[in-house]
Steps between C-alpha positions, in 0.01 A plus 500: 500500500363521853648849544346608171165365616538678833565835329214458255265389782595807705435736209168325436384511863596866547242589236231412755601761755452877507805716460571845641728604212260420213681180408855634464650260755312201359612589148863532612483156658337352190767651275772364732349153464480544122865609495607184684299286257640686200852410616426126476246448220611139450361420845155653448223253435221548251253539788714769665527685168122501455448609861745787447298606198182506710666684790649746251146598403404532868800725563426699182825386338357408163753343267715393794614182327560652154870554574527214744760239407343190345541161659746262340382279213533192723276651772242610243499155341448341840202723568347431157516128573295533819186654355349158421409441865127437529441399862301667776695751707350589837612810689403579857583851621334769707686763296240498226675751273815287494289193423322676213828621347651152536195348327518752215869428443460122526228505236735694271782252554284185506198580279369142523509486880211569731578729793271533801540732796370466853516748786270344758619572854374165629451149369223507240372239259634710209850511647499128576377417148770718342772346717389150402466569128804720432800352323711782644388666822657809657428602855631854560562437869623851575153616402280229648297368787608186685149355476526505123842330497391196696202431275725538193758264648231238565341549158830467311543149647877500480525693171741791507392842624718781370589755770646812335758707688289817480139604465533702180441396140867445424542239775178324403601492134851373568374208707250402228728538198780306672257218588368480143858494369574207734189318370622545143851379581358188668273414208 
């Protein structure tokens, strides 16, 4: 799953940069990532599938998922069981587009949850309050400022801080959905 996230994150982040060939290289990379995901549909999470749908629109590949293999019944049932989560999810990232996409997808998966984003470069009262209040808190450290991390660490008072492997939406989403799944297994 980490390699899938890495590929999706790369395709997402490339959208931010200009391209000399009018997007042909970016599109080739995106379609390579989609091809790898298509080969293992049983390993694709609901969040990754929704993110692919969004990126498909950005890459002008409408209907990208129409012929995409469907996840197994067991995976789909697992995802349906998670949508009852109603806690506060806090996301800290300086890659605001990735944070917005993650929020949009989380609200689709967990319609009863509250999702708040923060992108303050330094310790602010808003960031501290979010870190204290959040049931699940993600700190996208690859897109962060050290000053912000230390205030979050202090504010969390020993509660877990999720540190995704990448700074894109896919990594953020994976860390959150896995944490919520662990909460539901424990309860």
